[in-house]
Every structure is written in C-alpha cells, then in structure tokens.
Backbone bond lengths (Angstrom), bond angles and torsions (degrees), N, CA, C in turn:
res aa  C-N    CA-C-N  psi(-1)  N-CA   C-N-CA  omega(-1)  CA-C   N-CA-C  phi
1 A - - - 1.471 - - 1.490 104.29 -
2 T 1.364 113.91 143.55 1.481 119.02 170.37 1.412 115.52 -89.10
3 P 1.350 113.98 128.28 1.502 117.12 -177.93 1.453 111.45 -61.14
4 F 1.361 120.38 148.01 1.429 130.42 -173.74 1.610 107.05 -108.36
5 L 1.256 123.87 117.25 1.341 124.59 -176.48 1.648 102.67 -107.45
6 L 1.276 113.83 123.92 1.534 121.83 -178.03 1.589 103.81 -102.82
7 Q 1.316 114.16 117.13 1.479 117.83 178.21 1.580 110.03 -104.07
8 I 1.342 115.65 122.59 1.422 122.15 -174.67 1.524 105.41 -125.37
9 P 1.351 119.61 125.58 1.462 120.59 -176.19 1.549 103.96 -60.34
10 L 1.389 107.18 146.08 1.520 122.70 179.00 1.569 111.27 -55.55
11 E 1.358 116.31 -42.08 1.444 118.36 -178.26 1.461 110.75 -66.44
12 T 1.281 121.09 -35.80 1.512 123.04 178.58 1.450 109.86 -62.95
13 C 1.369 120.45 -41.57 1.391 123.14 -178.84 1.546 109.10 -67.23
14 I 1.238 117.47 -41.87 1.573 121.78 -177.60 1.543 105.25 -64.45
15 M 1.308 118.71 -46.92 1.508 116.36 179.49 1.477 114.73 -56.41
16 G 1.433 111.14 -43.34 1.592 113.45 179.50 1.447 112.40 -64.82
17 L 1.310 120.82 -32.38 1.413 129.44 -177.42 1.616 106.66 -65.86
18 R 1.302 108.35 -47.57 1.608 110.90 -178.47 1.425 112.33 -62.97
19 K 1.353 119.97 -43.18 1.454 116.39 173.75 1.442 115.85 -59.92
20 M 1.459 116.12 -38.49 1.505 119.93 -174.94 1.478 105.47 -67.95
21 W 1.302 121.01 -51.94 1.401 118.30 -176.47 1.597 117.85 -69.22
22 A 1.267 114.27 -28.56 1.472 120.10 171.64 1.517 106.73 -62.01
23 L 1.311 118.53 -41.45 1.530 118.38 -179.23 1.537 109.33 -74.48
24 V 1.277 122.90 -34.59 1.489 126.99 170.22 1.523 109.18 -47.39
25 L 1.358 110.86 -57.21 1.428 119.88 -178.76 1.476 114.02 -60.57
26 A 1.286 119.15 -41.20 1.472 128.90 178.92 1.522 107.36 -59.44
27 R 1.300 115.45 -40.97 1.495 124.01 -173.31 1.590 112.88 -87.42
28 G 1.312 111.34 9.92 1.503 116.11 174.83 1.564 110.53 101.95
29 G 1.283 121.06 7.84 1.422 121.05 176.46 1.503 117.02 -56.98
30 G 1.267 119.90 168.78 1.469 121.67 -173.21 1.495 117.51 -85.48
31 F 1.357 120.78 -29.91 1.417 119.06 -177.56 1.500 108.63 -159.55
32 L 1.421 110.25 158.36 1.411 115.91 -179.96 1.521 109.14 -107.02
33 L 1.357 119.07 135.14 1.407 121.99 -173.69 1.534 107.79 -95.11
34 V 1.237 120.35 -22.57 1.518 121.20 -169.94 1.505 108.14 -125.66
35 D 1.398 117.92 172.34 1.399 118.65 174.18 1.361 109.81 -75.56
36 A 1.298 114.02 156.39 1.553 121.23 179.42 1.623 103.81 -101.05
37 V 1.246 111.82 175.59 1.542 120.58 -172.60 1.550 107.96 -78.92
38 D 1.352 115.22 139.02 1.498 124.19 174.25 1.425 107.15 -76.84
39 C 1.285 120.95 109.47 1.434 122.71 178.84 1.512 117.97 -106.84
40 S 1.353 114.70 9.98 1.433 120.93 -178.80 1.500 117.99 -58.95
41 G 1.251 116.59 153.21 1.484 124.45 179.10 1.521 112.68 165.84
42 K 1.383 117.96 -157.25 1.407 123.74 -178.14 1.526 105.47 -76.82
43 L 1.395 115.90 144.94 1.318 123.36 -177.08 1.596 113.56 -131.89
44 V 1.312 114.87 158.65 1.434 125.13 162.65 1.439 112.42 -125.44
45 S 1.387 122.51 160.24 1.394 120.54 -178.85 1.497 108.07 -132.46
46 T 1.384 112.18 150.68 1.403 125.63 -178.55 1.489 111.27 -134.12
47 W 1.283 117.42 174.83 1.478 124.86 178.41 1.603 104.75 -144.03
48 S 1.401 111.68 134.93 1.318 120.93 172.79 1.566 109.81 -129.73
49 G 1.342 120.71 139.79 1.495 119.56 177.56 1.499 111.14 -172.93
50 P 1.241 117.43 177.80 1.392 121.45 179.02 1.532 124.36 -69.94
51 D 1.350 110.12 -18.30 1.499 117.67 179.56 1.376 116.07 -72.48
52 P 1.351 120.56 118.35 1.420 126.80 176.43 1.488 118.03 -57.04
53 T 1.278 115.80 -19.88 1.445 123.64 -170.88 1.596 107.12 -100.62
54 C 1.381 112.72 -13.53 1.615 118.44 179.22 1.527 106.60 68.25
55 S 1.267 124.90 22.74 1.367 124.41 178.56 1.500 119.17 -54.41
56 G 1.314 118.75 -24.93 1.451 127.33 171.81 1.528 116.84 -72.50
57 A 1.402 117.59 -14.41 1.374 120.52 -175.38 1.514 109.81 -65.60
58 G 1.331 117.76 134.08 1.499 124.27 -174.72 1.560 110.91 93.24
59 G 1.211 118.33 -2.81 1.459 120.22 -179.43 1.502 110.87 -92.60
60 P 1.220 114.81 -156.88 1.568 116.79 -174.81 1.522 117.14 -70.85
61 D 1.368 115.11 -26.91 1.470 116.60 179.88 1.485 110.29 -86.62
62 A 1.365 118.08 126.24 1.452 124.10 -177.69 1.569 108.68 -156.31
63 H 1.323 112.72 159.43 1.366 126.99 164.96 1.406 113.67 -113.91
64 Y 1.479 117.46 117.30 1.398 121.60 -174.20 1.505 103.81 -103.62
65 W 1.472 117.27 103.72 1.393 123.23 178.17 1.486 118.20 -89.12
66 P 1.402 114.86 148.98 1.541 113.79 178.37 1.479 108.89 -84.47
67 I 1.229 117.59 141.12 1.482 116.86 174.14 1.577 105.81 -125.06
68 G 1.299 116.76 164.91 1.512 118.31 -179.97 1.538 107.44 121.57
69 S 1.354 122.31 -25.03 1.378 120.64 177.84 1.474 109.68 -137.13
70 T 1.296 115.29 114.72 1.597 117.48 170.68 1.443 120.14 -68.64
71 S 1.414 114.73 -14.94 1.473 121.54 -169.24 1.575 109.98 -98.10
72 D 1.387 115.46 -21.87 1.471 117.40 -178.26 1.608 104.69 -73.96
73 C 1.291 114.01 152.32 1.401 124.87 179.98 1.603 105.40 -105.88
74 H 1.363 118.53 115.56 1.446 128.77 175.59 1.577 107.47 -93.91
75 G 1.307 113.40 113.40 1.492 116.78 177.56 1.620 107.96 -110.28
76 W 1.344 113.37 153.82 1.406 119.07 169.64 1.587 115.61 -147.55
77 Q 1.156 117.75 152.08 1.461 125.89 -165.83 1.528 108.78 -140.34
78 A 1.322 115.96 137.89 1.489 121.08 176.31 1.464 111.09 -162.01
79 T 1.349 116.63 164.00 1.415 121.55 -173.06 1.541 105.61 -113.58
80 D 1.364 122.04 133.08 1.443 120.54 172.59 1.428 114.00 -87.75
81 P 1.369 122.52 176.62 1.417 131.01 -172.41 1.562 111.39 -55.04
82 T 1.287 111.46 -30.74 1.545 115.72 -174.34 1.633 109.42 -84.83
83 G 1.360 115.97 -1.17 1.465 120.40 -179.36 1.475 111.32 91.33
84 R 1.301 123.31 -0.65 1.449 124.53 -178.31 1.544 112.52 -77.63
85 Q 1.204 117.92 128.55 1.561 120.06 -175.40 1.540 106.33 -89.45
86 H 1.278 114.22 136.61 1.644 119.23 179.00 1.420 105.14 -120.10
87 D 1.386 115.32 126.57 1.332 128.05 178.68 1.591 108.19 -110.15
88 N 1.308 119.43 134.30 1.457 123.44 -175.78 1.521 106.00 -148.55
89 S 1.349 117.61 153.06 1.487 119.03 170.67 1.589 104.38 -155.17
90 A 1.327 108.60 164.79 1.465 117.27 -175.82 1.543 106.77 -150.00
91 K 1.382 109.85 148.76 1.483 119.29 173.81 1.540 105.58 -140.80
92 N 1.382 112.32 176.20 1.389 116.44 -178.73 1.628 112.02 64.88
93 I 1.308 118.03 33.52 1.424 126.38 -178.06 1.397 108.30 -78.73
94 K 1.313 117.15 118.61 1.479 122.84 -175.51 1.459 114.01 -148.27
95 C 1.309 118.50 150.89 1.473 124.48 166.50 1.404 118.06 -90.67
96 S 1.412 116.35 140.91 1.390 116.34 168.79 1.380 121.40 -57.11
97 S 1.412 118.88 157.40 1.470 120.12 -176.32 1.536 114.92 -58.92
98 D 1.296 119.21 -22.84 1.374 122.38 176.00 1.516 117.44 -98.37
99 G 1.315 114.27 4.43 1.473 120.95 179.47 1.472 122.76 62.73
100 R 1.360 105.61 17.36 1.540 113.78 -177.95 1.512 112.51 -92.08
101 S 1.326 119.53 -13.54 1.501 129.17 -171.88 1.430 110.49 -147.13
102 M 1.409 112.71 160.18 1.488 117.96 169.78 1.609 103.13 -136.90
103 T 1.438 110.36 152.68 1.355 117.93 -179.28 1.534 108.80 -132.57
104 Y 1.331 120.78 161.79 1.427 128.22 -178.20 1.525 111.77 -163.76
105 D 1.257 119.51 168.78 1.411 127.70 175.36 1.655 104.56 -114.93
106 Q 1.330 115.76 111.54 1.461 118.97 -178.14 1.525 110.80 -96.24
107 Y 1.323 114.88 146.44 1.465 126.65 -173.12 1.516 106.52 -121.01
108 P 1.376 123.05 85.76 1.438 124.19 179.33 1.502 110.17 -60.51
109 G 1.311 121.08 143.77 1.513 127.20 175.56 1.414 113.26 74.83
110 S 1.333 121.32 8.67 1.479 124.30 179.99 1.463 113.26 -132.88
111 L 1.285 116.39 139.63 1.472 121.88 173.60 1.510 117.12 -97.24
112 D 1.388 115.15 -6.19 1.398 121.52 -179.20 1.480 118.90 -124.71
113 C 1.425 115.00 23.04 1.374 124.60 179.71 1.560 116.35 61.94
114 S 1.337 117.41 34.03 1.378 122.06 177.67 1.573 108.23 -95.32
115 G 1.242 116.56 161.63 1.445 121.02 -177.78 1.617 110.49 91.18
116 T 1.406 110.80 -152.41 1.482 116.84 -173.58 1.508 108.50 -104.99
117 G 1.315 115.65 125.00 1.545 117.62 -178.52 1.533 108.46 -86.00
118 V 1.209 113.23 156.73 1.488 132.56 173.93 1.503 113.02 -114.94
119 A 1.234 114.08 122.22 1.598 115.96 -178.82 1.505 106.54 -72.23
120 K 1.289 114.96 140.96 1.411 122.47 -179.73 1.489 107.83 -142.14
121 A 1.496 116.59 158.66 1.442 117.22 -179.03 1.501 103.63 -152.60
122 Y 1.375 116.42 150.95 1.433 127.33 175.97 1.588 106.16 -125.14
123 H 1.310 112.80 135.64 1.596 115.17 178.49 1.507 112.12 -125.05
124 L 1.349 117.02 141.08 1.423 118.91 -176.81 1.654 109.92 -70.68
125 D 1.361 111.86 -30.64 1.559 112.97 -174.84 1.324 117.23 -96.24
126 S 1.502 119.90 9.63 1.442 116.54 175.79 1.426 109.59 -156.12
127 C 1.409 114.15 164.75 1.504 122.39 179.10 1.488 101.58 -108.59
128 T 1.371 119.52 122.00 1.372 119.89 179.08 1.475 113.67 -117.57
129 Q 1.276 120.17 159.00 1.342 121.87 177.77 1.588 109.07 -77.00
130 G 1.242 112.94 137.79 1.624 118.26 -174.58 1.408 113.88 -102.59
131 I 1.285 113.34 -166.26 1.519 123.25 176.24 1.508 105.55 -122.51
132 P 1.245 123.09 118.80 1.490 125.60 -0.30 1.549 113.50 -66.25
133 P 1.294 116.41 161.31 1.573 117.57 -172.69 1.545 109.96 -65.45
134 R 1.190 125.12 -16.91 1.542 124.54 171.33 1.472 117.24 -63.93
135 L 1.347 112.81 -15.44 1.516 118.09 177.74 1.527 111.63 -101.05
136 H 1.230 112.00 150.00 1.473 122.58 174.12 1.518 106.67 -124.61
137 D 1.334 113.98 141.64 1.544 120.79 -171.29 1.614 109.74 -122.12
138 K 1.204 111.31 148.02 1.458 119.19 166.15 1.505 115.43 -158.37
139 A 1.340 118.29 138.60 1.509 123.76 177.38 1.493 109.11 -67.86
140 V 1.333 124.32 134.32 1.379 127.16 177.68 1.608 111.55 -105.56
141 D 1.337 119.14 -43.67 1.438 115.74 -179.13 1.574 103.49 -146.88
142 L 1.397 112.16 116.03 1.460 117.98 179.35 1.550 103.35 -122.91
143 S 1.366 122.30 34.99 1.412 125.13 -178.81 1.456 110.66 -66.32
144 C 1.341 126.74 -28.01 1.533 128.16 174.03 1.459 107.84 -74.74
145 C 1.311 127.79 -10.76 1.453 120.64 178.04 1.515 115.74 -67.39
146 L 1.343 117.04 -48.67 1.552 119.88 -178.86 1.435 110.69 -104.71
147 T 1.369 120.28 -23.65 1.579 119.29 -169.07 1.476 105.03 -130.83
148 P 1.332 120.94 62.19 1.452 126.50 178.17 1.535 116.39 -58.76
149 S 1.414 111.04 -23.62 1.499 113.14 -176.35 1.614 112.13 -100.23
150 K 1.295 112.17 -3.85 1.613 118.36 -178.99 1.571 102.88 -78.96
151 P 1.332 108.15 158.47 1.473 114.24 -178.88 1.575 117.02 -67.94
152 A 1.313 115.33 -25.02 1.449 115.94 171.07 1.528 110.47 -52.16
153 C 1.413 118.28 -36.32 1.357 117.68 -175.49 1.533 110.16 -92.06
154 T 1.394 118.42 -48.73 1.393 123.06 -172.65 1.499 111.67 -64.86
155 S 1.347 120.95 -34.30 1.457 123.06 -172.95 1.555 109.13 -92.26
156 N 1.350 115.31 -35.35 1.496 117.46 -175.41 1.551 123.12 -103.21
157 M 1.344 110.90 -27.67 1.418 119.34 -176.15 1.483 120.50 -120.57
158 T 1.458 116.51 38.70 1.374 121.83 176.49 1.432 106.47 -123.69
159 G 1.410 116.77 132.87 1.394 119.74 175.73 1.577 109.92 159.50
160 A 1.307 118.73 -152.82 1.383 124.57 -179.22 1.614 109.59 -85.98
161 P 1.259 117.48 130.10 1.453 114.24 168.96 1.457 115.41 -53.32
162 R 1.335 116.59 156.34 1.507 118.35 -179.56 1.432 107.07 -168.43
163 V 1.214 115.21 162.65 1.557 130.70 174.41 1.465 110.67 -118.17
164 V 1.345 120.39 122.78 1.390 124.49 -178.38 1.505 102.93 -125.59
165 S 1.391 117.77 112.01 1.416 124.46 179.03 1.593 111.44 -140.73
166 S 1.328 112.39 130.85 1.502 118.89 176.10 1.628 111.37 -72.33
167 A 1.344 115.85 -10.19 1.414 123.70 -177.35 1.541 112.81 -98.33
168 T 1.248 117.63 0.05 1.540 121.54 178.63 1.536 107.49 -146.22
169 T 1.289 110.03 163.22 1.497 123.41 174.28 1.517 111.33 -127.76
170 G 1.359 111.12 167.09 1.466 118.84 172.07 1.537 114.77 62.56
171 A 1.335 112.76 39.38 1.521 114.44 -172.70 1.722 106.62 -73.59
172 K 1.195 112.83 137.67 1.472 124.85 166.64 1.363 116.07 -131.33
173 V 1.364 119.87 151.39 1.431 130.41 -174.56 1.429 114.93 -120.72
174 F 1.359 122.23 135.58 1.450 122.87 -173.41 1.504 106.60 -126.29
175 R 1.415 114.42 154.82 1.509 121.52 169.03 1.608 106.79 -126.78
176 N 1.366 107.95 118.15 1.516 111.81 -179.07 1.463 112.66 56.21
177 G 1.355 118.24 35.02 1.409 120.36 176.03 1.501 115.83 87.82
178 D 1.313 120.38 -10.02 1.452 126.33 176.72 1.502 114.19 -97.50
179 L 1.272 117.97 130.89 1.453 122.48 -176.42 1.502 110.39 -60.78
180 C 1.415 115.06 135.66 1.476 118.10 -176.62 1.516 110.98 -86.67
181 D 1.239 122.47 148.55 1.405 133.63 170.44 1.640 104.98 -59.36
182 A 1.296 114.25 121.87 1.488 112.19 176.89 1.478 109.40 -99.23
183 S 1.291 123.25 1.91 1.518 123.48 179.24 1.465 118.28 -70.64
184 P 1.418 122.49 -24.11 1.402 116.18 178.67 1.577 108.23 -72.94
185 T 1.369 111.01 126.54 1.421 120.22 -172.16 1.508 108.70 -104.88
186 P 1.335 116.44 85.70 1.453 115.50 172.99 1.443 119.36 -73.69
187 S 1.308 115.90 164.41 1.430 115.84 172.98 1.460 107.30 -93.88
188 Q 1.375 114.18 90.72 1.532 120.16 -173.50 1.629 102.91 -99.09
189 T 1.250 112.82 86.82 1.484 116.51 167.62 1.354 111.17 -121.19
190 P 1.606 122.17 106.91 1.361 120.08 -176.42 1.519 113.54 -56.71
191 S 1.376 118.63 145.25 1.415 117.63 163.97 1.417 105.07 -86.16
192 S 1.315 117.28 160.31 1.454 130.34 -169.89 1.650 107.96 -65.91
193 T 1.323 112.18 -36.08 1.617 111.72 -177.82 1.404 103.80 -150.72
194 L 1.426 114.41 170.42 1.460 123.27 171.99 1.455 114.17 -63.01
195 T 1.297 122.07 132.16 1.436 124.31 175.77 1.520 107.83 -115.12
196 V 1.295 114.36 111.90 1.535 115.85 -175.92 1.612 106.59 -107.53
C-alpha cells in the first residue's frame, strides 16, 4: 500500500487549536495556550438582581454588553455559590430608536446562541420583572446608543464586554462561541443617566 500524506496549512491547524483550547478553558480547563478573541468595542450596561426596586442599579454589579452588531453572539459564563456553572448568550442586541432601552434574544444554557431564544429588554426609566421571574432588570448606561462619539461613550463605555456580579465567580465572556480576551482594560464607569 502507498502511504497517504495529508497536508494541512499551518494556519488552519492553529485556528482549530485556538477554538479547542478556548472551549477547554470555558468548560473549566486549567490553562489557555493561545490568544483569545479581541471583543472590545462600544458598550452599554445593565443591572439584574432580586430587588424589585432595582436599588442596586448603578452600583458595582453590572453587565457590560457589546453593541454595534446585531448578528454577533455575545456569550457569558459564571459559577454561582453552589458551584453550578451558568452559560448564557444573546444576539440581536440593539438599542431603541430613542436610546432609552435595549432589547436582545437570550439563549439560556448556550455560549453560541444555539437553541431557542427568549426576548428580553432593559429600560432606563423603569425596573421590570425579568426572566427568570426572581430577577428584576434595569438599564444603567445606554450612552453609546444615541451618542457613540460623545465623551460619555468614548471615555467611559468602550472596552471589552464583561459581567461583574457579587453573586457569581469566574465570569468569562464569548463572541460567537470564542472566548474573549479579558486583557483590554476599559474605563467602564457607568454614567447615571443617558446624556443626549
């Protein structure tokens, strides 16, 4: 028999390894061998928690969402105090035309927007009961929705998406199923309200 030699371009092998090791890390693996994806860009921030008055909105706990592409899938993962890992993702993330709310489709249990999406919304002017019903949601800073070139957006809300929660640990963020690089250190300090 004649030996068969399969030639695969080196770049193809490297790209495959990046995705494989990013997935290993996302699933609790010990280390990352390759660079993760740069996910930095314009952001908006929201708050979710058990308080029906949303009194914690604007505090240290926040979700910094990427905006600018409704087709990208934004995934996030964290571990709760019982050790249970939670995977979520969202796509179709967009601001309302008046810049007072944002909507998206959330995919529970998925980091790549697979499965069935659930429509969700955050509003600047109100605290609304979320999904699941034990959560209440409020938009905190949507300054990049209407005024992406103003200082409130360019100075305070540009960088890598992230989830900051005192109720979870080990938060990781993904774009289209790929682990995001956590090294970009944006100045993510939400302003108190939208400034138009």
